[in-house]
Residue frames as a rotation matrix with the C-alpha (Angstrom) as fourth column:
MET 1
0.780 -0.546 -0.306 -126.37
0.526 0.306 0.794 236.00
-0.340 -0.780 0.525 27.45
HIS 2
0.649 -0.604 0.462 -123.40
0.111 -0.526 -0.843 238.33
0.752 0.599 -0.275 27.39
ARG 3
0.476 -0.603 -0.640 -120.15
0.844 0.110 0.525 239.16
-0.246 -0.790 0.561 29.19
ASP 4
0.924 -0.358 0.133 -117.91
-0.316 -0.913 -0.260 242.22
0.214 0.198 -0.956 29.62
PRO 5
0.705 -0.630 -0.325 -114.51
0.583 0.776 -0.239 240.47
0.403 -0.021 0.915 29.24
LEU 6
-0.285 -0.904 0.318 -112.32
0.562 -0.427 -0.709 243.52
0.777 -0.023 0.630 29.91
ASN 7
0.071 0.411 -0.909 -114.49
0.996 -0.081 0.042 244.83
-0.057 -0.908 -0.415 32.77
ASP 8
-0.869 -0.400 -0.290 -114.64
0.382 -0.916 0.119 248.34
-0.313 -0.007 0.950 31.36
SER 9
-0.076 0.975 -0.208 -118.37
0.171 -0.192 -0.966 248.48
-0.982 -0.109 -0.152 30.45
LYS 10
0.147 0.082 -0.986 -117.41
-0.850 -0.500 -0.168 248.87
-0.506 0.862 -0.004 26.78
SER 11
-0.818 -0.437 -0.375 -116.13
-0.565 0.736 0.373 245.42
0.113 0.516 -0.849 25.87
ARG 12
0.084 0.914 0.397 -118.81
-0.796 0.301 -0.524 242.84
-0.599 -0.272 0.753 25.16
ILE 13
-0.883 -0.120 -0.454 -119.39
-0.400 0.699 0.593 239.35
0.247 0.705 -0.665 23.86
GLU 14
-0.171 0.934 0.313 -122.91
-0.800 0.053 -0.597 238.10
-0.575 -0.353 0.739 23.43
LEU 15
-0.921 0.029 0.387 -124.16
0.198 0.893 0.404 234.69
-0.334 0.449 -0.829 22.37
ILE 16
-0.525 0.736 -0.427 -126.99
-0.753 -0.636 -0.172 235.64
-0.398 0.231 0.888 20.03
ASN 17
0.573 0.734 -0.365 -127.85
-0.818 0.538 -0.203 232.20
0.048 0.415 0.909 18.62
SER 18
-0.572 -0.745 0.345 -126.85
-0.715 0.658 0.236 228.55
-0.402 -0.111 -0.909 18.63
MET 19
0.477 0.663 -0.578 -127.77
-0.830 0.556 -0.048 225.28
0.289 0.502 0.815 16.97
GLY 20
0.218 -0.350 -0.911 -127.19
-0.052 0.928 -0.369 221.80
0.975 0.128 0.184 18.36
SER 21
0.617 0.008 0.787 -126.15
-0.785 -0.064 0.616 220.25
0.055 -0.998 -0.034 21.66
ASP 22
-0.426 -0.741 0.519 -124.14
-0.770 0.598 0.221 217.37
-0.474 -0.306 -0.826 23.13
LEU 23
0.136 0.577 0.805 -126.83
0.025 0.810 -0.585 215.04
-0.990 0.100 0.096 21.79
SER 24
0.877 0.151 -0.457 -126.29
-0.412 -0.254 -0.875 216.42
-0.248 0.955 -0.161 18.27
ILE 25
-0.035 -0.984 -0.175 -122.61
-0.999 0.029 0.036 215.43
-0.030 0.176 -0.984 18.47
VAL 26
-0.466 -0.081 0.881 -123.47
-0.356 0.929 -0.103 211.88
-0.810 -0.361 -0.462 19.48
ASN 27
0.499 0.768 0.402 -126.03
0.107 0.406 -0.907 211.48
-0.860 0.496 0.121 16.72
ASP 28
0.721 -0.333 -0.608 -123.68
-0.693 -0.380 -0.613 212.88
-0.027 0.863 -0.504 14.08
ALA 29
-0.328 -0.917 0.227 -120.93
-0.909 0.372 0.187 210.53
-0.256 -0.145 -0.956 15.26
ARG 30
-0.505 0.203 0.839 -123.25
-0.026 0.968 -0.249 207.53
-0.863 -0.148 -0.484 14.86
ALA 31
0.238 0.662 -0.711 -124.72
-0.739 -0.351 -0.575 208.64
-0.630 0.662 0.406 11.51
SER 32
-0.407 -0.486 -0.773 -122.66
-0.887 0.411 0.209 206.07
0.216 0.771 -0.599 9.61
PHE 33
-0.996 0.085 0.005 -124.42
0.079 0.947 -0.311 203.32
-0.031 -0.309 -0.950 11.59
GLU 34
-0.415 0.890 0.186 -127.85
-0.119 -0.256 0.959 204.90
0.902 0.376 0.212 11.06
LYS 35
-0.048 0.354 -0.934 -128.27
0.923 0.372 0.094 205.11
0.381 -0.858 -0.344 14.82
SER 36
-0.402 -0.053 0.914 -129.41
-0.117 -0.987 -0.109 208.01
0.908 -0.151 0.390 16.96
SER 37
-0.637 0.171 -0.752 -130.37
0.764 0.269 -0.586 208.81
0.102 -0.948 -0.302 20.55
ASP 38
0.249 0.792 0.557 -133.26
0.457 -0.603 0.654 210.84
0.854 0.092 -0.512 21.91
VAL 39
0.957 0.003 0.289 -131.77
-0.256 -0.458 0.851 211.32
0.135 -0.889 -0.437 25.37
LEU 40
0.113 -0.993 -0.030 -128.11
-0.670 -0.055 -0.740 211.58
0.733 0.104 -0.672 26.34
SER 41
0.952 0.197 -0.234 -127.04
-0.007 0.779 0.627 208.40
0.306 -0.595 0.743 28.12
GLU 42
0.587 -0.788 0.185 -123.91
-0.323 -0.018 0.946 207.40
-0.742 -0.615 -0.265 30.03
LYS 43
0.213 -0.472 0.855 -122.79
0.752 0.638 0.165 205.56
-0.623 0.609 0.491 26.91
ASP 44
0.704 0.114 0.701 -123.20
0.601 -0.622 -0.502 208.78
0.379 0.775 -0.506 24.92
ILE 45
0.917 -0.383 0.113 -121.16
-0.380 -0.751 0.540 210.72
-0.121 -0.538 -0.834 27.48
LYS 46
0.313 -0.825 0.470 -118.36
0.128 0.527 0.840 208.15
-0.941 -0.203 0.270 27.20
LEU 47
0.365 -0.131 0.922 -118.46
0.921 0.197 -0.337 208.55
-0.137 0.972 0.193 23.41
ILE 48
0.921 -0.018 0.388 -118.05
0.076 -0.971 -0.225 212.34
0.381 0.236 -0.894 23.64
ASN 49
0.672 -0.715 0.192 -115.10
-0.458 -0.199 0.866 211.87
-0.581 -0.671 -0.461 25.99
TYR 50
0.230 -0.568 0.790 -113.57
0.570 0.737 0.364 209.37
-0.789 0.367 0.493 23.57
LEU 51
0.630 0.080 0.772 -113.99
0.747 -0.335 -0.575 211.75
0.212 0.939 -0.271 20.63
ILE 52
0.928 -0.291 0.235 -112.34
-0.336 -0.925 0.180 214.58
0.165 -0.246 -0.955 22.54
LYS 53
0.544 -0.745 0.385 -109.51
-0.250 0.294 0.922 212.45
-0.801 -0.598 -0.026 23.89
HIS 54
-0.060 -0.551 0.832 -108.61
0.642 0.617 0.455 211.02
-0.764 0.561 0.317 20.49
GLN 55
-0.494 -0.153 -0.856 -109.32
-0.255 -0.916 0.311 214.29
-0.831 0.372 0.414 18.62
HIS 56
-0.763 0.414 0.496 -112.00
0.645 0.431 0.631 212.76
0.048 0.802 -0.596 16.43
THR 57
-0.562 0.459 -0.688 -113.86
0.311 -0.654 -0.690 216.05
-0.767 -0.602 0.224 16.44
SER 58
-0.967 0.230 0.107 -115.58
0.030 -0.315 0.948 216.25
0.252 0.921 0.298 13.04
PRO 59
-0.209 0.956 -0.205 -118.98
0.851 0.282 0.443 215.53
0.482 -0.082 -0.873 14.72
PHE 60
-0.189 0.085 -0.978 -118.49
0.754 -0.625 -0.200 218.77
-0.629 -0.776 0.054 16.66
ARG 61
-0.977 -0.196 0.079 -118.86
0.196 -0.697 0.690 220.74
-0.081 0.689 0.720 13.42
GLY 62
-0.411 0.899 0.154 -122.62
0.578 0.126 0.806 220.27
0.705 0.420 -0.572 13.55
VAL 63
0.346 0.459 -0.818 -122.95
0.913 -0.364 0.182 222.43
-0.214 -0.810 -0.545 16.67
ILE 64
-0.238 -0.350 0.906 -122.96
0.709 -0.700 -0.084 226.10
0.664 0.623 0.414 15.66
PHE 65
0.120 0.223 -0.967 -122.70
0.850 -0.527 -0.016 229.31
-0.513 -0.820 -0.253 17.68
LYS 66
0.119 -0.059 0.991 -123.20
0.662 -0.739 -0.123 232.93
0.740 0.671 -0.049 16.64
PHE 67
0.013 -0.236 -0.972 -121.59
0.922 -0.373 0.102 235.70
-0.386 -0.897 0.213 18.72
LYS 68
0.729 0.042 0.683 -121.70
0.299 -0.918 -0.262 239.49
0.616 0.395 -0.681 18.64
VAL 69
0.212 -0.787 -0.579 -118.32
0.973 0.113 0.203 240.80
-0.095 -0.606 0.789 19.79
LYS 70
0.878 -0.119 0.464 -117.10
-0.031 -0.981 -0.192 244.27
0.477 0.154 -0.865 20.73
ALA 71
0.602 -0.762 -0.238 -113.37
0.681 0.334 0.652 244.52
-0.417 -0.555 0.720 21.31
PRO 72
0.283 -0.599 -0.749 -110.34
-0.355 -0.791 0.498 246.74
-0.891 0.125 -0.437 20.67
LEU 73
0.782 0.060 -0.620 -109.26
-0.622 0.031 -0.782 246.72
-0.028 0.998 0.062 17.04
TYR 74
-0.218 -0.950 -0.225 -105.90
-0.928 0.273 -0.254 245.11
0.303 0.153 -0.941 17.82
ILE 75
-0.501 0.151 0.852 -107.70
-0.414 0.823 -0.390 242.21
-0.760 -0.548 -0.350 19.53
CYS 76
0.629 0.775 -0.066 -110.00
-0.357 0.212 -0.910 241.92
-0.691 0.595 0.410 16.54
ARG 77
0.467 -0.509 -0.723 -106.99
-0.844 -0.014 -0.536 241.64
0.263 0.861 -0.436 14.23
GLN 78
-0.660 -0.641 0.392 -105.43
-0.735 0.658 -0.162 238.91
-0.154 -0.395 -0.906 16.38
TRP 79
-0.098 0.757 0.646 -108.75
-0.272 0.604 -0.749 237.09
-0.957 -0.249 0.147 16.33
TRP 80
0.768 0.429 -0.476 -109.09
-0.525 -0.005 -0.851 237.40
-0.368 0.903 0.221 12.56
LYS 81
-0.061 -0.873 -0.483 -105.56
-0.961 0.182 -0.207 236.19
0.269 0.452 -0.851 11.96
HIS 82
-0.663 -0.100 0.742 -106.36
-0.469 0.828 -0.307 233.13
-0.584 -0.552 -0.595 14.00
VAL 83
0.352 0.908 0.227 -109.48
-0.285 0.335 -0.898 232.50
-0.892 0.252 0.377 11.93
ILE 84
0.794 0.009 -0.608 -107.79
-0.608 -0.017 -0.794 232.63
-0.017 1.000 -0.008 8.54
ALA 85
-0.172 -0.959 -0.226 -104.63
-0.906 0.244 -0.345 230.80
0.386 0.146 -0.911 9.65
SER 86
-0.050 0.198 0.979 -106.36
-0.782 0.602 -0.162 228.00
-0.622 -0.773 0.124 11.55
ASN 87
-0.962 -0.254 -0.105 -106.14
-0.270 0.803 0.531 224.44
-0.051 0.539 -0.841 10.33
HIS 88
-0.498 0.861 0.105 -109.87
0.704 0.473 -0.530 224.37
-0.506 -0.190 -0.841 11.09
ASN 89
-0.901 0.033 -0.433 -110.55
-0.188 -0.928 0.322 227.14
-0.391 0.371 0.842 8.61
GLU 90
-0.767 0.628 -0.129 -113.41
0.047 0.256 0.966 225.27
0.640 0.735 -0.226 6.99
GLU 91
-0.170 0.730 -0.662 -115.37
0.941 0.319 0.110 225.45
0.291 -0.605 -0.741 10.26
GLN 92
-0.717 -0.019 -0.697 -115.13
0.285 -0.920 -0.269 229.26
-0.636 -0.392 0.665 10.46
LEU 93
-0.233 0.752 0.616 -118.60
0.934 0.351 -0.075 229.79
-0.272 0.558 -0.784 9.06
GLY 94
0.443 0.480 0.757 -119.02
0.696 -0.716 0.047 233.56
0.565 0.507 -0.651 9.10
TRP 95
-0.315 -0.546 -0.776 -117.38
0.833 -0.551 0.049 236.87
-0.454 -0.631 0.629 10.00
ASN 96
0.213 0.450 0.867 -119.16
0.743 -0.651 0.155 240.19
0.635 0.611 -0.473 9.46
GLU 97
-0.327 -0.566 -0.757 -117.39
0.924 -0.358 -0.132 243.24
-0.197 -0.743 0.640 10.86
LYS 98
0.677 0.452 -0.581 -118.30
0.427 -0.884 -0.190 246.87
-0.600 -0.120 -0.791 11.49
SER 99
0.037 -0.659 0.751 -116.78
0.977 -0.135 -0.166 249.11
0.211 0.740 0.639 8.82
PHE 100
-0.053 -0.146 -0.988 -115.33
0.524 -0.846 0.097 252.52
-0.850 -0.513 0.122 9.63
ARG 101
-0.947 -0.113 0.301 -115.94
0.321 -0.396 0.860 253.34
0.023 0.911 0.411 5.96
TYR 102
-0.288 0.939 0.190 -119.67
0.442 -0.045 0.896 253.40
0.849 0.342 -0.402 6.71
VAL 103
0.744 0.554 -0.374 -119.81
0.537 -0.164 0.827 254.27
0.397 -0.816 -0.419 10.42
SER 104
-0.034 -0.751 0.659 -117.97
-0.103 -0.653 -0.750 257.12
0.994 -0.094 -0.055 12.10
ILE 105
-0.274 -0.135 -0.952 -116.88
0.900 0.314 -0.303 257.27
0.340 -0.940 0.035 15.74
ASP 106
0.121 0.395 0.911 -118.70
0.084 -0.918 0.387 259.95
0.989 0.030 -0.144 17.70
ASP 107
0.970 0.173 0.172 -117.37
-0.160 -0.085 0.984 259.31
0.185 -0.981 -0.054 21.19
SER 108
0.178 -0.980 0.090 -113.81
-0.708 -0.191 -0.680 259.86
0.683 0.058 -0.728 22.44
ASN 109
0.010 -0.124 0.992 -114.43
-0.908 0.415 0.061 257.17
-0.419 -0.901 -0.109 25.07
GLU 110
0.912 0.408 -0.042 -114.59
-0.379 0.799 -0.467 254.45
-0.157 0.442 0.883 22.42
PHE 111
0.147 -0.921 -0.361 -111.02
-0.540 0.230 -0.809 253.37
0.829 0.314 -0.463 23.14
TYR 112
0.827 0.063 -0.559 -109.72
0.345 0.728 0.592 250.64
0.444 -0.682 0.581 25.42
ILE 113
0.199 -0.753 0.628 -107.44
-0.712 -0.551 -0.435 251.95
0.673 -0.361 -0.646 28.19
PRO 114
0.088 -0.197 -0.976 -105.70
0.377 0.914 -0.150 249.11
0.922 -0.354 0.155 30.07
PRO 115
0.902 0.267 0.338 -106.04
-0.196 -0.444 0.874 249.56
0.384 -0.855 -0.349 33.85
THR 116
0.583 -0.753 0.304 -102.71
-0.225 0.210 0.951 247.81
-0.781 -0.623 -0.047 34.39
PHE 117
0.656 -0.452 -0.605 -99.69
-0.692 -0.041 -0.721 247.73
0.301 0.891 -0.339 32.12
ARG 118
0.906 -0.342 0.249 -97.46
0.204 0.868 0.452 244.68
-0.371 -0.359 0.857 31.96
GLN 119
0.197 -0.930 -0.312 -93.69
-0.622 -0.364 0.693 244.57
-0.758 0.057 -0.650 31.50
GLN 120
0.540 -0.122 -0.833 -92.08
-0.763 0.347 -0.546 243.19
0.356 0.930 0.095 28.37
SER 121
0.918 -0.229 0.323 -90.81
0.043 0.869 0.493 239.65
-0.394 -0.438 0.808 28.88
LYS 122
0.216 -0.932 -0.292 -87.03
-0.830 -0.332 0.448 239.36
-0.514 0.146 -0.845 28.58
ASN 123
-0.612 -0.472 0.634 -87.27
-0.208 0.870 0.447 235.78
-0.763 0.142 -0.631 27.30
ASN 124
-0.231 0.631 0.740 -90.23
0.871 0.474 -0.132 236.03
-0.434 0.614 -0.659 24.92
LYS 125
-0.959 -0.280 0.047 -90.40
0.267 -0.834 0.483 238.78
-0.096 0.475 0.875 22.31
GLN 126
-0.544 0.813 0.205 -94.17
-0.020 -0.256 0.966 238.56
0.839 0.522 0.156 21.95
ALA 127
0.228 0.654 -0.721 -95.12
0.699 0.406 0.588 238.18
0.677 -0.638 -0.365 25.62
THR 128
0.004 -0.163 0.987 -95.43
-0.539 -0.831 -0.135 240.30
0.842 -0.532 -0.092 28.75
LEU 129
0.017 -0.097 -0.995 -94.69
0.638 0.767 -0.063 239.31
0.769 -0.634 0.075 32.31
GLY 130
-0.341 -0.126 -0.932 -95.63
0.915 -0.272 -0.298 241.03
-0.216 -0.954 0.208 35.55
SER 131
0.671 0.687 0.280 -97.03
0.715 -0.699 0.003 244.53
0.198 0.198 -0.960 36.10
LEU 132
-0.154 -0.664 0.732 -95.40
0.269 -0.741 -0.616 247.93
0.951 0.102 0.293 36.16
GLU 133
-0.735 -0.124 -0.667 -94.84
0.677 -0.185 -0.712 249.59
-0.035 -0.975 0.220 39.50
PRO 134
0.171 0.953 -0.250 -97.87
0.908 -0.251 -0.336 251.70
-0.383 -0.170 -0.908 40.54
GLU 135
0.143 -0.147 -0.979 -96.23
-0.005 -0.989 0.148 255.06
-0.990 -0.016 -0.142 39.82
ALA 136
-0.844 -0.497 -0.203 -94.97
-0.234 0.000 0.972 253.97
-0.483 0.868 -0.116 36.41
ASN 137
-0.600 0.692 0.401 -98.36
0.789 0.596 0.150 252.39
-0.135 0.407 -0.903 35.67
GLN 138
0.334 0.747 -0.575 -100.20
0.602 -0.638 -0.479 255.67
-0.725 -0.186 -0.663 36.31
LYS 139
-0.194 -0.494 -0.847 -97.80
-0.409 -0.744 0.528 257.52
-0.892 0.449 -0.057 34.02
ALA 140
-0.952 -0.162 0.259 -98.28
0.126 0.562 0.817 254.86
-0.278 0.811 -0.515 31.34
ILE 141
-0.143 0.980 0.141 -102.07
0.918 0.185 -0.351 255.21
-0.370 0.079 -0.926 31.58
ALA 142
0.329 0.240 -0.913 -101.78
0.111 -0.970 -0.215 258.99
-0.938 -0.030 -0.346 31.17
VAL 143
-0.603 -0.634 -0.484 -99.54
-0.450 -0.231 0.863 258.66
-0.659 0.738 -0.146 28.08
TYR 144
-0.860 0.299 0.414 -101.79
0.475 0.766 0.434 255.98
-0.187 0.569 -0.801 26.56
GLN 145
0.091 0.978 -0.187 -105.00
0.831 -0.178 -0.527 257.92
-0.549 -0.108 -0.829 27.19
LYS 146
0.073 -0.137 -0.988 -103.56
-0.201 -0.972 0.120 261.12
-0.977 0.190 -0.098 25.78
GLN 147
-0.881 -0.448 -0.151 -102.60
-0.253 0.175 0.952 259.37
-0.400 0.877 -0.268 22.56
CYS 148
-0.540 0.773 0.331 -106.11
0.824 0.566 0.022 257.95
-0.171 0.285 -0.943 22.24
GLU 149
0.325 0.670 -0.667 -107.60
0.520 -0.716 -0.466 261.40
-0.790 -0.196 -0.581 22.76
ASN 150
-0.292 -0.523 -0.801 -105.23
-0.432 -0.675 0.598 262.95
-0.853 0.520 -0.028 20.21
SER 151
-0.941 -0.029 0.337 -106.16
0.242 0.638 0.731 260.23
-0.236 0.769 -0.594 17.75
TYR 152
-0.098 0.991 0.088 -109.86
0.945 0.120 -0.303 260.97
-0.311 0.053 -0.949 18.16
GLN 153
0.269 0.153 -0.951 -109.30
0.110 -0.986 -0.127 264.74
-0.957 -0.070 -0.282 17.85
ALA 154
-0.695 -0.584 -0.419 -107.35
-0.378 -0.199 0.904 264.30
-0.611 0.787 -0.082 14.61
TYR 155
-0.778 0.477 0.408 -110.05
0.617 0.703 0.353 261.97
-0.118 0.527 -0.842 13.28
SER 156
0.186 0.915 -0.358 -112.82
0.795 -0.354 -0.492 264.44
-0.577 -0.193 -0.794 14.15
GLN 157
0.005 -0.265 -0.964 -110.95
-0.217 -0.941 0.258 267.36
-0.976 0.208 -0.062 12.56
LEU 158
-0.932 -0.360 0.028 -110.46
-0.075 0.270 0.960 265.43
-0.354 0.893 -0.279 9.34
LEU 159
-0.410 0.862 0.298 -114.17
0.904 0.428 0.006 264.64
-0.122 0.271 -0.955 9.17
GLU 160
0.322 0.519 -0.792 -115.00
0.465 -0.815 -0.345 268.31
-0.825 -0.258 -0.504 9.79
LEU 161
-0.388 -0.573 -0.722 -112.76
-0.405 -0.598 0.692 269.23
-0.828 0.561 0.000 6.88
GLY 162
0.465 0.695 -0.548 -114.79
-0.824 0.112 -0.556 266.96
-0.325 0.710 0.625 4.67
VAL 163
-0.612 -0.724 -0.318 -112.35
-0.783 0.612 0.113 264.05
0.112 0.318 -0.941 4.51
GLY 164
0.258 0.733 -0.630 -114.11
-0.608 0.630 0.484 260.78
0.751 0.258 0.608 3.78
ARG 165
0.699 0.102 0.708 -114.45
-0.684 0.383 0.621 258.22
-0.208 -0.918 0.337 6.58
GLU 166
0.954 -0.297 0.028 -112.43
0.293 0.914 -0.282 255.63
0.058 0.277 0.959 4.67
GLN 167
0.155 -0.940 0.303 -109.34
0.348 -0.235 -0.908 257.89
0.925 0.246 0.290 4.79
ALA 168
0.187 -0.033 0.982 -109.94
-0.707 -0.698 0.111 259.64
0.682 -0.715 -0.154 8.11
ARG 169
0.962 0.257 0.096 -109.98
-0.252 0.693 0.676 256.29
0.107 -0.674 0.731 9.92
GLY 170
0.490 -0.841 -0.231 -106.26
0.364 0.438 -0.822 255.95
0.792 0.319 0.521 9.18
VAL 171
-0.299 -0.627 0.720 -105.36
-0.409 -0.597 -0.690 258.14
0.862 -0.501 -0.078 12.17
LEU 172
0.660 0.599 0.453 -107.29
-0.674 0.206 0.710 256.00
0.332 -0.774 0.539 14.68
VAL 173
-0.439 -0.843 0.311 -105.11
-0.893 0.369 -0.258 254.04
0.103 -0.391 -0.915 17.07
PRO 174
-0.528 0.183 -0.829 -105.58
-0.219 0.914 0.341 250.23
0.821 0.362 -0.443 17.32
SER 175
-0.951 0.198 -0.239 -107.18
0.294 0.331 -0.896 250.48
-0.099 -0.922 -0.373 20.77
VAL 176
-0.569 0.809 -0.152 -110.37
-0.822 -0.566 0.066 251.88
-0.032 0.162 0.986 19.22
TYR 177
-0.429 0.493 0.756 -113.34
-0.137 0.793 -0.594 249.58
-0.893 -0.359 -0.273 19.71
THR 178
-0.596 0.354 -0.720 -114.85
-0.759 0.043 0.650 247.71
0.261 0.934 0.243 16.79
SER 179
-0.138 0.615 0.776 -117.51
-0.579 0.585 -0.567 245.01
-0.803 -0.528 0.276 16.59
TRP 180
-0.590 -0.034 -0.807 -118.36
-0.746 0.407 0.528 241.97
0.310 0.913 -0.265 14.52
VAL 181
0.528 0.732 0.430 -120.62
-0.784 0.615 -0.085 238.93
-0.327 -0.293 0.899 14.29
TRP 182
-0.563 -0.790 -0.243 -118.84
-0.823 0.561 0.082 235.57
0.072 0.246 -0.966 14.34
THR 183
0.680 0.731 0.065 -120.51
-0.729 0.683 -0.050 232.29
-0.081 -0.013 0.997 13.34
VAL 184
-0.324 -0.928 -0.184 -118.40
-0.874 0.368 -0.316 229.28
0.361 0.058 -0.931 14.23
SER 185
0.437 0.422 -0.794 -118.62
-0.163 0.906 0.391 225.53
0.884 -0.042 0.465 14.85
LEU 186
0.929 -0.077 0.362 -117.90
-0.351 0.133 0.927 223.97
-0.120 -0.988 0.096 18.22
GLN 187
0.671 -0.726 0.149 -114.89
0.740 0.669 -0.073 222.19
-0.047 0.159 0.986 16.71
ALA 188
0.028 -0.669 0.742 -113.23
0.556 -0.607 -0.568 225.46
0.831 0.428 0.355 15.66
LEU 189
0.584 0.280 0.762 -114.38
-0.375 -0.739 0.559 227.19
0.720 -0.613 -0.327 18.84
LEU 190
0.964 -0.265 0.011 -112.63
0.129 0.502 0.855 224.69
-0.232 -0.823 0.518 21.09
ASN 191
0.259 -0.900 0.349 -109.50
0.938 0.148 -0.314 225.15
0.231 0.409 0.883 19.00
PHE 192
0.145 -0.121 0.982 -109.77
0.128 -0.982 -0.140 228.92
0.981 0.146 -0.127 19.44
ILE 193
0.864 0.244 0.441 -110.33
-0.382 -0.254 0.889 228.70
0.329 -0.936 -0.126 23.20
GLY 194
0.807 -0.585 -0.085 -107.42
0.556 0.702 0.446 226.31
-0.201 -0.407 0.891 23.63
LEU 195
0.019 -0.836 0.548 -105.01
0.869 -0.257 -0.423 228.55
0.494 0.484 0.722 21.73
ARG 196
0.026 0.045 0.999 -106.19
-0.002 -0.999 0.045 231.84
1.000 -0.004 -0.026 23.25
LEU 197
0.876 0.169 0.451 -106.09
-0.445 -0.078 0.892 230.53
0.186 -0.983 0.007 26.81
GLY 198
0.757 -0.623 -0.198 -102.77
0.599 0.782 -0.173 228.84
0.263 0.012 0.965 26.16
LYS 199
0.314 -0.762 -0.566 -99.33
0.580 -0.319 0.750 229.86
-0.752 -0.564 0.342 27.27
GLY 200
-0.706 -0.697 0.122 -98.06
0.559 -0.444 0.700 232.92
-0.435 0.563 0.703 25.41
ALA 201
-0.116 0.742 0.660 -101.49
0.846 -0.274 0.457 234.22
0.520 0.612 -0.596 24.35
GLN 202
-0.793 -0.130 0.595 -102.27
-0.068 -0.952 -0.298 237.85
0.605 -0.277 0.746 25.15
SER 203
-0.868 0.408 -0.283 -104.38
0.424 0.312 -0.850 238.10
-0.258 -0.858 -0.444 28.30
GLU 204
-0.557 0.699 -0.449 -106.92
-0.591 -0.713 -0.377 240.48
-0.584 0.055 0.810 26.74
ILE 205
-0.221 0.486 -0.846 -107.94
-0.830 0.362 0.424 238.03
0.513 0.796 0.323 24.02
GLY 206
-0.827 -0.117 -0.550 -107.72
0.153 0.894 -0.421 235.31
0.541 -0.432 -0.721 26.64
ALA 207
-0.819 0.573 -0.032 -110.43
-0.180 -0.309 -0.934 237.12
-0.546 -0.759 0.356 28.60
TYR 208
-0.116 0.776 -0.620 -112.72
-0.989 -0.151 -0.004 236.81
-0.097 0.612 0.785 25.57
ALA 209
-0.419 -0.099 -0.902 -111.88
-0.401 0.912 0.086 233.12
0.815 0.398 -0.422 25.18
SER 210
-0.981 0.048 -0.190 -112.73
0.192 0.427 -0.884 232.55
0.039 -0.903 -0.428 28.83
ALA 211
-0.516 0.839 -0.176 -116.04
-0.594 -0.498 -0.632 234.40
-0.618 -0.222 0.754 28.40
ILE 212
-0.162 0.419 -0.893 -116.88
-0.892 0.324 0.314 232.25
0.421 0.848 0.322 25.38
ALA 213
-0.759 -0.186 -0.624 -116.26
0.016 0.953 -0.303 229.08
0.651 -0.240 -0.720 27.38
GLU 214
-0.887 0.457 -0.070 -118.67
0.033 -0.088 -0.996 230.34
-0.461 -0.885 0.063 30.06
LEU 215
-0.325 0.802 -0.500 -121.34
-0.852 -0.478 -0.214 231.23
-0.411 0.357 0.839 27.51
ILE 216
-0.087 0.287 -0.954 -121.36
-0.791 0.562 0.241 227.89
0.606 0.776 0.178 25.69
GLU 217
-0.921 -0.386 0.052 -120.93
-0.333 0.712 -0.618 225.61
0.202 -0.587 -0.784 28.71
PRO 218
-0.413 0.822 0.393 -124.69
-0.482 0.168 -0.860 225.46
-0.773 -0.544 0.327 29.53
ILE 219
0.427 0.588 -0.687 -125.41
-0.882 0.106 -0.459 224.37
-0.197 0.802 0.564 25.93
VAL 220
0.540 -0.337 -0.771 -122.71
-0.233 0.821 -0.522 221.68
0.809 0.461 0.365 25.62
PRO 221
0.587 -0.288 0.756 -121.80
-0.809 -0.191 0.555 220.86
-0.016 -0.938 -0.345 29.25
VAL 222
0.823 -0.272 0.499 -120.58
0.136 0.947 0.291 217.33
-0.551 -0.171 0.816 28.54
SER 223
0.668 -0.577 0.470 -118.34
0.598 0.039 -0.801 218.44
0.444 0.816 0.371 25.68
MET 224
0.478 -0.484 0.733 -116.88
-0.450 -0.852 -0.269 221.30
0.754 -0.201 -0.625 27.71
ALA 225
0.699 -0.212 0.683 -116.19
-0.615 0.309 0.725 219.01
-0.365 -0.927 0.086 30.67
ALA 226
0.795 -0.391 0.464 -114.48
0.491 0.864 -0.114 216.47
-0.356 0.319 0.878 28.38
TRP 227
0.585 -0.571 0.576 -112.45
0.333 -0.479 -0.812 219.19
0.740 0.667 -0.091 26.69
SER 228
0.570 -0.338 0.749 -111.41
-0.717 -0.649 0.253 220.68
0.401 -0.681 -0.613 30.04
ASP 229
0.791 -0.269 0.550 -110.30
-0.201 0.735 0.648 217.27
-0.578 -0.623 0.527 31.32
ARG 230
0.709 -0.539 0.455 -108.19
0.703 0.485 -0.520 216.71
0.060 0.689 0.723 28.21
VAL 231
0.554 -0.489 0.673 -106.55
-0.071 -0.834 -0.547 220.15
0.829 0.256 -0.497 28.49
GLN 232
0.564 -0.268 0.781 -105.61
-0.819 -0.299 0.489 219.48
0.102 -0.916 -0.389 32.11
GLU 233
0.983 -0.183 0.020 -104.03
0.181 0.980 0.087 216.09
-0.036 -0.081 0.996 31.38
């Protein structure tokens, strides 16, 4: 299962593996009583809703997901900062990223070009609000794309001169695509989705958070429904 969050045929998030289900959460929650269920019952569903509502989410750590992600480098860095700064850091189980020290870029199209540029918010230094007028937007796309192309040309020329990849990568702009594998618990994942779909989050990383929610919903439908109800309260 995979999604193209930025709708540009280059972005990608794929669920490559998972362990556990809604039933796993229930059984972990009841471990202290040495009780377990074989089939999810209405009582079990009520327990999951209770755990979500009261934020007793340690049983959600036993459900694990592994994703392969391809995203612009600046989105990757936002994502990584969230991982290391999160209060749920202990549930961030694994992060293995592509290295431009080992792999070179051989395609000038490996950059993310936003189809629509947003205006800087006047009330929030880190947020954008509304779109540029069509004429200004087309000019912005041209400027942005040219800079990406210049970045790739400089990178290629440095490699041709014999410069090592680890130094040549310094001229690449942050919109270049990178990829990584992320292994994460459901507890930390719900925290990530909540923050990245929340007010003030950048819409591009929000698109990935939304795609993640879609990918995991068939595996933990009860948990996702309970989480969604709590968010909307």
